[in-house]
A tleap script that builds the chain and sets N, CA, C and O, in Angstrom:
source leaprc.protein.ff14SB
mol = sequence {
  NMET SER HIE ALA GLU GLN GLY ARG PRO LEU
  GLY ASP LEU LEU THR GLY LEU ALA SER ASP
  ILE THR GLY LEU PHE ARG LYS GLU ILE GLN
  LEU ALA LYS ALA GLU ALA SER GLU LYS LEU
  ASP ASP ALA ILE LYS ALA GLY ARG SER LEU
  ALA ILE GLY ALA ILE LEU ALA ILE GLY ALA
  THR GLY VAL PHE LEU ALA ALA LEU VAL THR
  GLY LEU ALA ALA LEU LEU ILE ASN MET GLY
  MET ALA GLU THR PRO ALA GLY PHE VAL ALA
  GLY LEU ILE VAL THR ALA VAL ILE GLY GLY
  ILE ALA TRP MET LEU ILE SER ARG GLY LEU
  ALA GLU LEU LYS ALA ASN LYS LEU ASP MET
  GLN ARG THR ALA ARG SER LEU GLN MET ASP
  ALA ALA ALA VAL LYS GLU SER CPHE
}
set mol.1.N position { 96.425 89.977 20.087 }
set mol.1.CA position { 97.383 89.129 19.441 }
set mol.1.C position { 98.553 88.916 20.376 }
set mol.1.O position { 98.983 89.861 21.038 }
set mol.2.N position { 99.082 87.711 20.453 }
set mol.2.CA position { 100.206 87.433 21.338 }
set mol.2.C position { 101.493 87.965 20.719 }
set mol.2.O position { 101.547 88.278 19.530 }
set mol.3.N position { 102.536 88.060 21.558 }
set mol.3.CA position { 103.828 88.557 21.072 }
set mol.3.C position { 104.395 87.648 19.993 }
set mol.3.O position { 105.029 88.134 19.057 }
set mol.4.N position { 104.183 86.339 20.098 }
set mol.4.CA position { 104.708 85.402 19.108 }
set mol.4.C position { 104.056 85.639 17.752 }
set mol.4.O position { 104.717 85.546 16.718 }
set mol.5.N position { 102.734 85.951 17.754 }
set mol.5.CA position { 102.026 86.174 16.504 }
set mol.5.C position { 102.419 87.505 15.884 }
set mol.5.O position { 102.393 87.635 14.661 }
set mol.6.N position { 102.782 88.497 16.690 }
set mol.6.CA position { 103.151 89.798 16.155 }
set mol.6.C position { 104.410 89.712 15.316 }
set mol.6.O position { 104.552 90.469 14.356 }
set mol.7.N position { 105.320 88.826 15.640 }
set mol.7.CA position { 106.565 88.709 14.912 }
set mol.7.C position { 106.457 87.814 13.687 }
set mol.7.O position { 107.400 87.757 12.898 }
set mol.8.N position { 105.365 87.128 13.502 }
set mol.8.CA position { 105.212 86.208 12.375 }
set mol.8.C position { 104.774 86.968 11.136 }
set mol.8.O position { 103.976 87.900 11.228 }
set mol.9.N position { 105.288 86.580 9.980 }
set mol.9.CA position { 104.864 87.231 8.744 }
set mol.9.C position { 103.403 86.901 8.430 }
set mol.9.O position { 102.869 85.887 8.880 }
set mol.10.N position { 102.775 87.778 7.650 }
set mol.10.CA position { 101.366 87.632 7.282 }
set mol.10.C position { 101.140 86.309 6.542 }
set mol.10.O position { 100.111 85.663 6.743 }
set mol.11.N position { 102.060 85.906 5.711 }
set mol.11.CA position { 101.927 84.642 4.971 }
set mol.11.C position { 101.835 83.449 5.898 }
set mol.11.O position { 101.053 82.529 5.657 }
set mol.12.N position { 102.640 83.459 6.971 }
set mol.12.CA position { 102.585 82.356 7.936 }
set mol.12.C position { 101.248 82.327 8.656 }
set mol.12.O position { 100.685 81.260 8.903 }
set mol.13.N position { 100.743 83.519 8.992 }
set mol.13.CA position { 99.444 83.589 9.672 }
set mol.13.C position { 98.334 83.065 8.770 }
set mol.13.O position { 97.463 82.319 9.217 }
set mol.14.N position { 98.366 83.458 7.499 }
set mol.14.CA position { 97.332 82.985 6.569 }
set mol.14.C position { 97.455 81.482 6.338 }
set mol.14.O position { 96.442 80.791 6.230 }
set mol.15.N position { 98.667 80.973 6.261 }
set mol.15.CA position { 98.870 79.530 6.110 }
set mol.15.C position { 98.323 78.789 7.326 }
set mol.15.O position { 97.674 77.752 7.191 }
set mol.16.N position { 98.589 79.328 8.508 }
set mol.16.CA position { 98.057 78.725 9.737 }
set mol.16.C position { 96.538 78.746 9.759 }
set mol.16.O position { 95.904 77.775 10.171 }
set mol.17.N position { 95.946 79.871 9.309 }
set mol.17.CA position { 94.488 79.985 9.263 }
set mol.17.C position { 93.912 78.968 8.287 }
set mol.17.O position { 92.922 78.302 8.591 }
set mol.18.N position { 94.531 78.848 7.116 }
set mol.18.CA position { 94.054 77.872 6.123 }
set mol.18.C position { 94.157 76.459 6.678 }
set mol.18.O position { 93.262 75.643 6.462 }
set mol.19.N position { 95.228 76.165 7.384 }
set mol.19.CA position { 95.401 74.845 7.986 }
set mol.19.C position { 94.334 74.578 9.048 }
set mol.19.O position { 93.781 73.481 9.128 }
set mol.20.N position { 94.054 75.606 9.865 }
set mol.20.CA position { 93.017 75.456 10.899 }
set mol.20.C position { 91.650 75.220 10.271 }
set mol.20.O position { 90.888 74.376 10.742 }
set mol.21.N position { 91.333 75.961 9.210 }
set mol.21.CA position { 90.035 75.815 8.546 }
set mol.21.C position { 89.932 74.427 7.914 }
set mol.21.O position { 88.886 73.784 7.995 }
set mol.22.N position { 91.001 73.969 7.292 }
set mol.22.CA position { 91.007 72.634 6.690 }
set mol.22.C position { 90.780 71.563 7.752 }
set mol.22.O position { 89.996 70.636 7.552 }
set mol.23.N position { 91.466 71.696 8.873 }
set mol.23.CA position { 91.282 70.737 9.968 }
set mol.23.C position { 89.862 70.761 10.503 }
set mol.23.O position { 89.288 69.720 10.823 }
set mol.24.N position { 89.303 71.958 10.596 }
set mol.24.CA position { 87.938 72.106 11.087 }
set mol.24.C position { 86.958 71.396 10.161 }
set mol.24.O position { 86.071 70.679 10.626 }
set mol.25.N position { 87.111 71.590 8.874 }
set mol.25.CA position { 86.183 70.952 7.949 }
set mol.25.C position { 86.392 69.435 7.885 }
set mol.25.O position { 85.438 68.700 7.632 }
set mol.26.N position { 87.603 68.960 8.105 }
set mol.26.CA position { 87.817 67.507 8.201 }
set mol.26.C position { 87.032 66.943 9.382 }
set mol.26.O position { 86.401 65.891 9.279 }
set mol.27.N position { 87.082 67.653 10.495 }
set mol.27.CA position { 86.349 67.192 11.679 }
set mol.27.C position { 84.845 67.242 11.442 }
set mol.27.O position { 84.109 66.383 11.927 }
set mol.28.N position { 84.386 68.249 10.695 }
set mol.28.CA position { 82.959 68.335 10.379 }
set mol.28.C position { 82.536 67.166 9.505 }
set mol.28.O position { 81.444 66.625 9.678 }
set mol.29.N position { 83.382 66.776 8.577 }
set mol.29.CA position { 83.072 65.633 7.721 }
set mol.29.C position { 83.013 64.360 8.559 }
set mol.29.O position { 82.147 63.514 8.333 }
set mol.30.N position { 83.919 64.211 9.520 }
set mol.30.CA position { 83.887 63.052 10.406 }
set mol.30.C position { 82.600 63.041 11.221 }
set mol.30.O position { 81.992 61.988 11.418 }
set mol.31.N position { 82.181 64.229 11.699 }
set mol.31.CA position { 80.929 64.326 12.455 }
set mol.31.C position { 79.744 63.952 11.573 }
set mol.31.O position { 78.839 63.240 12.006 }
set mol.32.N position { 79.757 64.433 10.341 }
set mol.32.CA position { 78.658 64.107 9.421 }
set mol.32.C position { 78.593 62.600 9.165 }
set mol.32.O position { 77.504 62.027 9.121 }
set mol.33.N position { 79.745 61.959 8.996 }
set mol.33.CA position { 79.763 60.512 8.788 }
set mol.33.C position { 79.207 59.775 9.998 }
set mol.33.O position { 78.435 58.827 9.859 }
set mol.34.N position { 79.605 60.219 11.186 }
set mol.34.CA position { 79.114 59.566 12.409 }
set mol.34.C position { 77.605 59.742 12.553 }
set mol.34.O position { 76.893 58.801 12.904 }
set mol.35.N position { 77.124 60.958 12.277 }
set mol.35.CA position { 75.683 61.208 12.396 }
set mol.35.C position { 74.911 60.427 11.335 }
set mol.35.O position { 73.840 59.892 11.620 }
set mol.36.N position { 75.441 60.358 10.121 }
set mol.36.CA position { 74.784 59.581 9.066 }
set mol.36.C position { 74.715 58.106 9.451 }
set mol.36.O position { 73.725 57.433 9.166 }
set mol.37.N position { 75.753 57.607 10.091 }
set mol.37.CA position { 75.758 56.220 10.542 }
set mol.37.C position { 74.662 55.981 11.577 }
set mol.37.O position { 73.985 54.954 11.540 }
set mol.38.N position { 74.486 56.933 12.503 }
set mol.38.CA position { 73.418 56.815 13.503 }
set mol.38.C position { 72.050 56.800 12.825 }
set mol.38.O position { 71.180 56.009 13.189 }
set mol.39.N position { 71.866 57.675 11.841 }
set mol.39.CA position { 70.589 57.745 11.139 }
set mol.39.C position { 70.331 56.470 10.349 }
set mol.39.O position { 69.191 56.016 10.249 }
set mol.40.N position { 71.387 55.893 9.789 }
set mol.40.CA position { 71.240 54.637 9.071 }
set mol.40.C position { 70.793 53.535 10.026 }
set mol.40.O position { 69.952 52.708 9.672 }
set mol.41.N position { 71.352 53.521 11.230 }
set mol.41.CA position { 70.923 52.539 12.238 }
set mol.41.C position { 69.441 52.697 12.554 }
set mol.41.O position { 68.725 51.706 12.695 }
set mol.42.N position { 68.970 53.969 12.668 }
set mol.42.CA position { 67.545 54.224 12.920 }
set mol.42.C position { 66.694 53.702 11.765 }
set mol.42.O position { 65.639 53.107 11.984 }
set mol.43.N position { 67.157 53.927 10.533 }
set mol.43.CA position { 66.417 53.458 9.362 }
set mol.43.C position { 66.369 51.936 9.317 }
set mol.43.O position { 65.357 51.355 8.925 }
set mol.44.N position { 67.454 51.295 9.715 }
set mol.44.CA position { 67.486 49.828 9.734 }
set mol.44.C position { 66.492 49.297 10.764 }
set mol.44.O position { 65.798 48.311 10.515 }
set mol.45.N position { 66.428 49.957 11.924 }
set mol.45.CA position { 65.458 49.535 12.946 }
set mol.45.C position { 64.026 49.678 12.432 }
set mol.45.O position { 63.190 48.802 12.654 }
set mol.46.N position { 63.751 50.789 11.745 }
set mol.46.CA position { 62.412 50.995 11.189 }
set mol.46.C position { 62.118 49.949 10.121 }
set mol.46.O position { 61.004 49.432 10.047 }
set mol.47.N position { 63.108 49.637 9.297 }
set mol.47.CA position { 62.937 48.604 8.273 }
set mol.47.C position { 62.659 47.244 8.885 }
set mol.47.O position { 61.891 46.442 8.353 }
set mol.48.N position { 63.302 47.007 10.016 }
set mol.48.CA position { 63.065 45.750 10.724 }
set mol.48.C position { 61.603 45.663 11.182 }
set mol.48.O position { 60.980 44.608 11.068 }
set mol.49.N position { 61.061 46.760 11.694 }
set mol.49.CA position { 59.646 46.768 12.096 }
set mol.49.C position { 58.744 46.499 10.899 }
set mol.49.O position { 57.765 45.760 11.001 }
set mol.50.N position { 59.084 47.112 9.751 }
set mol.50.CA position { 58.301 46.865 8.541 }
set mol.50.C position { 58.357 45.390 8.140 }
set mol.50.O position { 57.336 44.788 7.806 }
set mol.51.N position { 59.542 44.826 8.177 }
set mol.51.CA position { 59.703 43.430 7.776 }
set mol.51.C position { 58.953 42.495 8.720 }
set mol.51.O position { 58.284 41.562 8.276 }
set mol.52.N position { 59.066 42.748 10.021 }
set mol.52.CA position { 58.352 41.906 10.990 }
set mol.52.C position { 56.847 42.021 10.783 }
set mol.52.O position { 56.127 41.023 10.830 }
set mol.53.N position { 56.378 43.246 10.555 }
set mol.53.CA position { 54.950 43.439 10.297 }
set mol.53.C position { 54.485 42.689 9.060 }
set mol.53.O position { 53.420 42.072 9.061 }
set mol.54.N position { 55.288 42.746 8.004 }
set mol.54.CA position { 54.925 42.051 6.768 }
set mol.54.C position { 54.942 40.538 6.958 }
set mol.54.O position { 54.055 39.837 6.471 }
set mol.55.N position { 55.941 40.041 7.660 }
set mol.55.CA position { 56.019 38.592 7.906 }
set mol.55.C position { 54.833 38.128 8.742 }
set mol.55.O position { 54.229 37.090 8.471 }
set mol.56.N position { 54.513 38.920 9.768 }
set mol.56.CA position { 53.356 38.560 10.597 }
set mol.56.C position { 52.065 38.588 9.789 }
set mol.56.O position { 51.199 37.732 9.969 }
set mol.57.N position { 51.935 39.558 8.909 }
set mol.57.CA position { 50.724 39.644 8.083 }
set mol.57.C position { 50.605 38.430 7.168 }
set mol.57.O position { 49.525 37.861 7.017 }
set mol.58.N position { 51.713 38.043 6.566 }
set mol.58.CA position { 51.689 36.881 5.670 }
set mol.58.C position { 51.438 35.593 6.463 }
set mol.58.O position { 50.611 34.765 6.083 }
set mol.59.N position { 52.172 35.446 7.570 }
set mol.59.CA position { 51.991 34.245 8.385 }
set mol.59.C position { 50.585 34.145 8.941 }
set mol.59.O position { 49.976 33.075 8.946 }
set mol.60.N position { 50.075 35.287 9.413 }
set mol.60.CA position { 48.719 35.286 9.960 }
set mol.60.C position { 47.693 34.970 8.887 }
set mol.60.O position { 46.717 34.264 9.138 }
set mol.61.N position { 47.915 35.488 7.706 }
set mol.61.CA position { 46.983 35.238 6.609 }
set mol.61.C position { 47.023 33.774 6.193 }
set mol.61.O position { 45.998 33.196 5.830 }
set mol.62.N position { 48.209 33.177 6.248 }
set mol.62.CA position { 48.348 31.794 5.791 }
set mol.62.C position { 47.929 30.731 6.783 }
set mol.62.O position { 47.339 29.721 6.402 }
set mol.63.N position { 48.233 30.951 8.067 }
set mol.63.CA position { 48.010 29.887 9.054 }
set mol.63.C position { 46.808 30.198 9.940 }
set mol.63.O position { 45.858 29.418 10.010 }
set mol.64.N position { 46.856 31.305 10.592 }
set mol.64.CA position { 45.837 31.674 11.564 }
set mol.64.C position { 44.483 31.916 10.906 }
set mol.64.O position { 43.438 31.628 11.490 }
set mol.65.N position { 44.511 32.447 9.690 }
set mol.65.CA position { 43.280 32.760 8.970 }
set mol.65.C position { 42.421 31.518 8.755 }
set mol.65.O position { 41.205 31.553 8.938 }
set mol.66.N position { 43.050 30.449 8.374 }
set mol.66.CA position { 42.283 29.223 8.115 }
set mol.66.C position { 41.556 28.742 9.366 }
set mol.66.O position { 40.388 28.358 9.301 }
set mol.67.N position { 42.243 28.763 10.495 }
set mol.67.CA position { 41.613 28.306 11.735 }
set mol.67.C position { 40.482 29.233 12.168 }
set mol.67.O position { 39.422 28.769 12.588 }
set mol.68.N position { 40.703 30.520 12.068 }
set mol.68.CA position { 39.660 31.462 12.474 }
set mol.68.C position { 38.440 31.418 11.561 }
set mol.68.O position { 37.302 31.484 12.028 }
set mol.69.N position { 38.679 31.308 10.284 }
set mol.69.CA position { 37.553 31.239 9.343 }
set mol.69.C position { 36.709 30.002 9.621 }
set mol.69.O position { 35.480 30.060 9.639 }
set mol.70.N position { 37.384 28.900 9.832 }
set mol.70.CA position { 36.655 27.661 10.120 }
set mol.70.C position { 35.838 27.785 11.406 }
set mol.70.O position { 34.664 27.415 11.444 }
set mol.71.N position { 36.462 28.303 12.445 }
set mol.71.CA position { 35.746 28.457 13.723 }
set mol.71.C position { 34.595 29.442 13.640 }
set mol.71.O position { 33.513 29.174 14.163 }
set mol.72.N position { 34.813 30.585 12.986 }
set mol.72.CA position { 33.733 31.581 12.861 }
set mol.72.C position { 32.615 31.065 11.972 }
set mol.72.O position { 31.441 31.313 12.247 }
set mol.73.N position { 32.962 30.354 10.914 }
set mol.73.CA position { 31.933 29.780 10.041 }
set mol.73.C position { 31.086 28.777 10.821 }
set mol.73.O position { 29.865 28.745 10.668 }
set mol.74.N position { 31.718 27.971 11.645 }
set mol.74.CA position { 30.963 27.007 12.464 }
set mol.74.C position { 30.020 27.726 13.416 }
set mol.74.O position { 28.886 27.293 13.622 }
set mol.75.N position { 30.495 28.833 13.999 }
set mol.75.CA position { 29.645 29.608 14.902 }
set mol.75.C position { 28.442 30.194 14.156 }
set mol.75.O position { 27.318 30.161 14.657 }
set mol.76.N position { 28.685 30.728 12.957 }
set mol.76.CA position { 27.590 31.304 12.168 }
set mol.76.C position { 26.593 30.231 11.728 }
set mol.76.O position { 25.386 30.470 11.687 }
set mol.77.N position { 27.110 29.053 11.402 }
set mol.77.CA position { 26.221 27.951 11.016 }
set mol.77.C position { 25.354 27.547 12.199 }
set mol.77.O position { 24.165 27.277 12.030 }
set mol.78.N position { 25.944 27.501 13.412 }
set mol.78.CA position { 25.167 27.167 14.614 }
set mol.78.C position { 24.123 28.228 14.919 }
set mol.78.O position { 23.111 27.939 15.557 }
set mol.79.N position { 24.365 29.466 14.462 }
set mol.79.CA position { 23.390 30.541 14.681 }
set mol.79.C position { 22.288 30.533 13.615 }
set mol.79.O position { 21.375 31.357 13.666 }
set mol.80.N position { 22.367 29.610 12.652 }
set mol.80.CA position { 21.296 29.466 11.681 }
set mol.80.C position { 21.649 29.909 10.277 }
set mol.80.O position { 20.783 29.856 9.403 }
set mol.81.N position { 22.830 30.328 10.020 }
set mol.81.CA position { 23.219 30.766 8.680 }
set mol.81.C position { 23.567 29.533 7.844 }
set mol.81.O position { 24.043 28.529 8.374 }
set mol.82.N position { 23.328 29.620 6.547 }
set mol.82.CA position { 23.674 28.527 5.630 }
set mol.82.C position { 25.197 28.398 5.565 }
set mol.82.O position { 25.923 29.351 5.848 }
set mol.83.N position { 25.670 27.203 5.185 }
set mol.83.CA position { 27.104 26.898 5.231 }
set mol.83.C position { 27.928 27.779 4.294 }
set mol.83.O position { 28.963 28.299 4.710 }
set mol.84.N position { 27.508 27.959 3.062 }
set mol.84.CA position { 28.293 28.729 2.096 }
set mol.84.C position { 28.404 30.208 2.485 }
set mol.84.O position { 29.517 30.734 2.514 }
set mol.85.N position { 27.308 30.893 2.782 }
set mol.85.CA position { 27.445 32.293 3.195 }
set mol.85.C position { 28.201 32.449 4.528 }
set mol.85.O position { 28.887 33.449 4.738 }
set mol.86.N position { 28.074 31.470 5.415 }
set mol.86.CA position { 28.778 31.541 6.701 }
set mol.86.C position { 30.290 31.516 6.472 }
set mol.86.O position { 31.020 32.277 7.108 }
set mol.87.N position { 30.765 30.659 5.579 }
set mol.87.CA position { 32.187 30.610 5.264 }
set mol.87.C position { 32.670 31.907 4.631 }
set mol.87.O position { 33.771 32.370 4.928 }
set mol.88.N position { 31.857 32.495 3.762 }
set mol.88.CA position { 32.224 33.743 3.099 }
set mol.88.C position { 32.299 34.897 4.104 }
set mol.88.O position { 33.274 35.648 4.114 }
set mol.89.N position { 31.284 35.037 4.936 }
set mol.89.CA position { 31.256 36.105 5.937 }
set mol.89.C position { 32.387 35.936 6.940 }
set mol.89.O position { 33.036 36.913 7.314 }
set mol.90.N position { 32.624 34.722 7.373 }
set mol.90.CA position { 33.714 34.451 8.319 }
set mol.90.C position { 35.055 34.843 7.702 }
set mol.90.O position { 35.890 35.447 8.374 }
set mol.91.N position { 35.266 34.506 6.439 }
set mol.91.CA position { 36.503 34.878 5.753 }
set mol.91.C position { 36.691 36.384 5.679 }
set mol.91.O position { 37.801 36.876 5.881 }
set mol.92.N position { 35.625 37.126 5.394 }
set mol.92.CA position { 35.720 38.593 5.326 }
set mol.92.C position { 36.051 39.208 6.689 }
set mol.92.O position { 36.877 40.116 6.783 }
set mol.93.N position { 35.411 38.713 7.728 }
set mol.93.CA position { 35.638 39.257 9.073 }
set mol.93.C position { 37.078 39.018 9.518 }
set mol.93.O position { 37.743 39.935 10.000 }
set mol.94.N position { 37.553 37.795 9.358 }
set mol.94.CA position { 38.911 37.459 9.785 }
set mol.94.C position { 39.938 38.240 8.973 }
set mol.94.O position { 40.919 38.731 9.533 }
set mol.95.N position { 39.732 38.362 7.682 }
set mol.95.CA position { 40.651 39.114 6.833 }
set mol.95.C position { 40.719 40.579 7.263 }
set mol.95.O position { 41.803 41.163 7.283 }
set mol.96.N position { 39.585 41.176 7.604 }
set mol.96.CA position { 39.560 42.581 8.032 }
set mol.96.C position { 40.346 42.774 9.335 }
set mol.96.O position { 41.096 43.741 9.463 }
set mol.97.N position { 40.183 41.882 10.281 }
set mol.97.CA position { 40.885 42.006 11.565 }
set mol.97.C position { 42.391 41.834 11.384 }
set mol.97.O position { 43.167 42.654 11.873 }
set mol.98.N position { 42.809 40.785 10.690 }
set mol.98.CA position { 44.236 40.536 10.480 }
set mol.98.C position { 44.848 41.646 9.632 }
set mol.98.O position { 45.973 42.074 9.891 }
set mol.99.N position { 44.132 42.106 8.643 }
set mol.99.CA position { 44.612 43.222 7.817 }
set mol.99.C position { 44.796 44.490 8.632 }
set mol.99.O position { 45.742 45.242 8.397 }
set mol.100.N position { 43.908 44.739 9.585 }
set mol.100.CA position { 44.044 45.921 10.458 }
set mol.100.C position { 45.288 45.850 11.333 }
set mol.100.O position { 45.982 46.851 11.510 }
set mol.101.N position { 45.570 44.691 11.871 }
set mol.101.CA position { 46.780 44.515 12.689 }
set mol.101.C position { 48.029 44.723 11.836 }
set mol.101.O position { 48.964 45.407 12.251 }
set mol.102.N position { 48.039 44.133 10.647 }
set mol.102.CA position { 49.192 44.298 9.749 }
set mol.102.C position { 49.364 45.770 9.374 }
set mol.102.O position { 50.490 46.266 9.349 }
set mol.103.N position { 48.290 46.464 9.088 }
set mol.103.CA position { 48.357 47.884 8.734 }
set mol.103.C position { 48.943 48.715 9.874 }
set mol.103.O position { 49.737 49.623 9.627 }
set mol.104.N position { 48.568 48.420 11.107 }
set mol.104.CA position { 49.121 49.164 12.242 }
set mol.104.C position { 50.632 48.973 12.334 }
set mol.104.O position { 51.357 49.945 12.548 }
set mol.105.N position { 51.117 47.754 12.178 }
set mol.105.CA position { 52.557 47.497 12.249 }
set mol.105.C position { 53.314 48.179 11.108 }
set mol.105.O position { 54.371 48.771 11.328 }
set mol.106.N position { 52.780 48.097 9.904 }
set mol.106.CA position { 53.423 48.738 8.759 }
set mol.106.C position { 53.402 50.252 8.914 }
set mol.106.O position { 54.388 50.914 8.591 }
set mol.107.N position { 52.303 50.814 9.399 }
set mol.107.CA position { 52.218 52.263 9.615 }
set mol.107.C position { 53.244 52.735 10.634 }
set mol.107.O position { 53.843 53.797 10.464 }
set mol.108.N position { 53.451 51.958 11.691 }
set mol.108.CA position { 54.441 52.323 12.702 }
set mol.108.C position { 55.845 52.363 12.085 }
set mol.108.O position { 56.614 53.291 12.338 }
set mol.109.N position { 56.168 51.355 11.278 }
set mol.109.CA position { 57.470 51.332 10.615 }
set mol.109.C position { 57.658 52.504 9.668 }
set mol.109.O position { 58.735 53.098 9.623 }
set mol.110.N position { 56.618 52.844 8.909 }
set mol.110.CA position { 56.707 53.985 7.997 }
set mol.110.C position { 56.855 55.296 8.758 }
set mol.110.O position { 57.575 56.190 8.315 }
set mol.111.N position { 56.186 55.418 9.889 }
set mol.111.CA position { 56.308 56.635 10.696 }
set mol.111.C position { 57.732 56.818 11.202 }
set mol.111.O position { 58.218 57.945 11.300 }
set mol.112.N position { 58.404 55.717 11.522 }
set mol.112.CA position { 59.785 55.792 11.987 }
set mol.112.C position { 60.748 56.174 10.870 }
set mol.112.O position { 61.849 56.654 11.137 }
set mol.113.N position { 60.345 55.965 9.630 }
set mol.113.CA position { 61.201 56.297 8.492 }
set mol.113.C position { 60.995 57.717 7.969 }
set mol.113.O position { 61.675 58.130 7.030 }
set mol.114.N position { 60.074 58.465 8.558 }
set mol.114.CA position { 59.797 59.821 8.062 }
set mol.114.C position { 61.080 60.629 7.969 }
set mol.114.O position { 62.008 60.450 8.758 }
set mol.115.N position { 61.112 61.501 7.011 }
set mol.115.CA position { 62.324 62.284 6.738 }
set mol.115.C position { 62.743 63.154 7.917 }
set mol.115.O position { 63.937 63.384 8.108 }
set mol.116.N position { 61.806 63.636 8.701 }
set mol.116.CA position { 62.205 64.512 9.810 }
set mol.116.C position { 62.986 63.771 10.881 }
set mol.116.O position { 63.615 64.410 11.726 }
set mol.117.N position { 62.967 62.455 10.875 }
set mol.117.CA position { 63.782 61.707 11.817 }
set mol.117.C position { 65.154 61.385 11.242 }
set mol.117.O position { 66.033 60.915 11.964 }
set mol.118.N position { 65.342 61.630 9.963 }
set mol.118.CA position { 66.597 61.294 9.319 }
set mol.118.C position { 67.450 62.527 9.011 }
set mol.118.O position { 68.480 62.407 8.348 }
set mol.119.N position { 67.042 63.702 9.476 }
set mol.119.CA position { 67.843 64.894 9.205 }
set mol.119.C position { 69.079 64.910 10.104 }
set mol.119.O position { 69.155 64.185 11.096 }
set mol.120.N position { 70.023 65.735 9.744 }
set mol.120.CA position { 71.293 65.778 10.470 }
set mol.120.C position { 71.453 67.168 11.091 }
set mol.120.O position { 72.279 67.960 10.638 }
set mol.121.N position { 70.678 67.458 12.111 }
set mol.121.CA position { 70.637 68.780 12.723 }
set mol.121.C position { 71.944 69.138 13.407 }
set mol.121.O position { 72.390 70.281 13.304 }
set mol.122.N position { 72.567 68.203 14.099 }
set mol.122.CA position { 73.812 68.523 14.807 }
set mol.122.C position { 74.893 68.973 13.833 }
set mol.122.O position { 75.596 69.950 14.087 }
set mol.123.N position { 75.022 68.265 12.730 }
set mol.123.CA position { 76.041 68.629 11.746 }
set mol.123.C position { 75.725 69.986 11.133 }
set mol.123.O position { 76.624 70.809 10.962 }
set mol.124.N position { 74.466 70.228 10.800 }
set mol.124.CA position { 74.082 71.512 10.204 }
set mol.124.C position { 74.373 72.665 11.163 }
set mol.124.O position { 74.896 73.699 10.749 }
set mol.125.N position { 74.038 72.492 12.438 }
set mol.125.CA position { 74.309 73.548 13.430 }
set mol.125.C position { 75.804 73.787 13.568 }
set mol.125.O position { 76.255 74.930 13.631 }
set mol.126.N position { 76.557 72.720 13.613 }
set mol.126.CA position { 77.992 72.835 13.767 }
set mol.126.C position { 78.621 73.537 12.566 }
set mol.126.O position { 79.516 74.368 12.724 }
set mol.127.N position { 78.152 73.203 11.371 }
set mol.127.CA position { 78.673 73.865 10.172 }
set mol.127.C position { 78.321 75.352 10.164 }
set mol.127.O position { 79.135 76.173 9.739 }
set mol.128.N position { 77.141 75.705 10.619 }
set mol.128.CA position { 76.749 77.117 10.687 }
set mol.128.C position { 77.639 77.870 11.671 }
set mol.128.O position { 78.056 78.997 11.401 }
set mol.129.N position { 77.930 77.248 12.813 }
set mol.129.CA position { 78.800 77.894 13.792 }
set mol.129.C position { 80.215 78.051 13.240 }
set mol.129.O position { 80.866 79.069 13.473 }
set mol.130.N position { 80.687 77.045 12.513 }
set mol.130.CA position { 82.027 77.124 11.931 }
set mol.130.C position { 82.085 78.228 10.876 }
set mol.130.O position { 83.060 78.977 10.818 }
set mol.131.N position { 81.066 78.332 10.056 }
set mol.131.CA position { 81.043 79.371 9.031 }
set mol.131.C position { 81.038 80.755 9.673 }
set mol.131.O position { 81.715 81.671 9.205 }
set mol.132.N position { 80.275 80.895 10.741 }
set mol.132.CA position { 80.248 82.178 11.451 }
set mol.132.C position { 81.605 82.494 12.053 }
set mol.132.O position { 82.031 83.649 12.038 }
set mol.133.N position { 82.292 81.491 12.584 }
set mol.133.CA position { 83.616 81.703 13.175 }
set mol.133.C position { 84.629 82.104 12.098 }
set mol.133.O position { 85.484 82.959 12.330 }
set mol.134.N position { 84.527 81.481 10.922 }
set mol.134.CA position { 85.442 81.842 9.833 }
set mol.134.C position { 85.190 83.282 9.381 }
set mol.134.O position { 86.135 84.024 9.113 }
set mol.135.N position { 83.907 83.678 9.295 }
set mol.135.CA position { 83.567 85.047 8.886 }
set mol.135.C position { 84.128 86.049 9.898 }
set mol.135.O position { 84.637 87.105 9.520 }
set mol.136.N position { 84.033 85.715 11.171 }
set mol.136.CA position { 84.535 86.621 12.225 }
set mol.136.C position { 86.050 86.752 12.165 }
set mol.136.O position { 86.591 87.805 12.505 }
set mol.137.N position { 86.747 85.695 11.736 }
set mol.137.CA position { 88.207 85.747 11.731 }
set mol.137.C position { 88.730 86.627 10.594 }
set mol.137.O position { 89.890 87.038 10.630 }
set mol.138.N position { 87.917 86.920 9.602 }
set mol.138.CA position { 88.327 87.784 8.511 }
set mol.138.C position { 87.850 89.140 8.839 }
set mol.138.O position { 88.068 90.075 8.067 }
savepdb mol mol.pdb
quit
């Protein structure tokens, strides 16, 4: 203990300690807010991937699907298949391929949103260290 602290009354020391602890927890709250903001940005990026994947799936199903079905049906008809079954088979094949691409994009977005990427480890570690420091000071 320094000479200045030796001459201070116990009440002043406890008031100073309470003030230091209050300041420490204010800073921890600021850190938690900053970390939560970073995690929110990560979630927004993942949501963007989900939205792009969904838009691509819808657009592909609406525009690209028609062209592919027509082309594949024509190919199947040239190979000797009847017109009606060729259109049906072509539609199933194209839908499966486009659906697989959409599923991959949506799965990637969901993987980015997993809870283990949204935890706040830095804040938790910092709070544990602060609690240990407070325990040591008593």
